[in-house]
N, C-alpha and C positions, 0 to 999 in steps of 0.2 A: 503493500500499501503507499503509494509517495506521502509523503508528508506538505502538509497545508506551510504555506510562506508561513504564518505566523507563527509555527512551531520551530521556524532553524532562524540558528542563530547566527550571524554574519558579522564578520571581521575584516578589518584591514587586511589586505595583501600587499599594497604596497600605494602610495602617493605618487605621482606623474603628473610631471610638466610638460612633456614631449610628448606629440603625439602618434610618432614613429613607435617609440615604447610602446606609447597605448597599445595602436596595432599589433603589435608584437605579441606583447599578453596575452591581449585578447584572442588572436590565432592558436596560441598555445594553449589556454583553457579550452578553448572551442578542441581543437583537436585532440584532447585528453577526455574530453567529455565532463569537464567541471563546469557548471554552472558558478555564474557570476554575475555584478552588477554593476554599473557606472556610475559614480556619484558624484557631481559634480559641483563645486563653489560656487557660490554667488550667483551671478547671471549666466556663468558657465555652459550650463544647459541652452540656454537659449545661442549665445555664439556659437556651439558647435552646430544647432540645426541650422544658423544664417549662415557662418565662415567655415564650420567644418572643423573648428576648433577651437580650445579655450585656455584664455591664456591665466586665469582663476585656479588653477589644477584640478587633479581626476583624483577620486579615489574609487579603485579597485576591489571589490569587495565580494568575499566567498562564505561559503558555509564553514563552519568550526570545526568540521566533520574532514573539509578538504584542506583546511588550509594547511596542513605539512604536504601531502602528496602536492598541491602549487606551489608554495616555498623550495624545493625540493627541485621540481621542471625551471623554474626560473633560475635558481643558484647555478643547476648544471649546464646554464648555458650563459653564465656572466652576472646576469640581469639581479643586481643584489642592489637592497633599499642603503 
């Protein structure tokens, strides 16, 4: 049975200000079937829609269950916080 979103504890995997790094991280998580949420600061979400990027910073959030696997994947390709 799938968990409902309110039953999942999300934790921050990385804080990012670089759109290229964000794209790489999203692709790695998707390839490894790790669900994630992108959380923008300030008007960053609006900027992302209008201009394709944000200068306000972005957090990539994953579930507590997936944090170790996701961190290990990023460290294996030298993406460290």
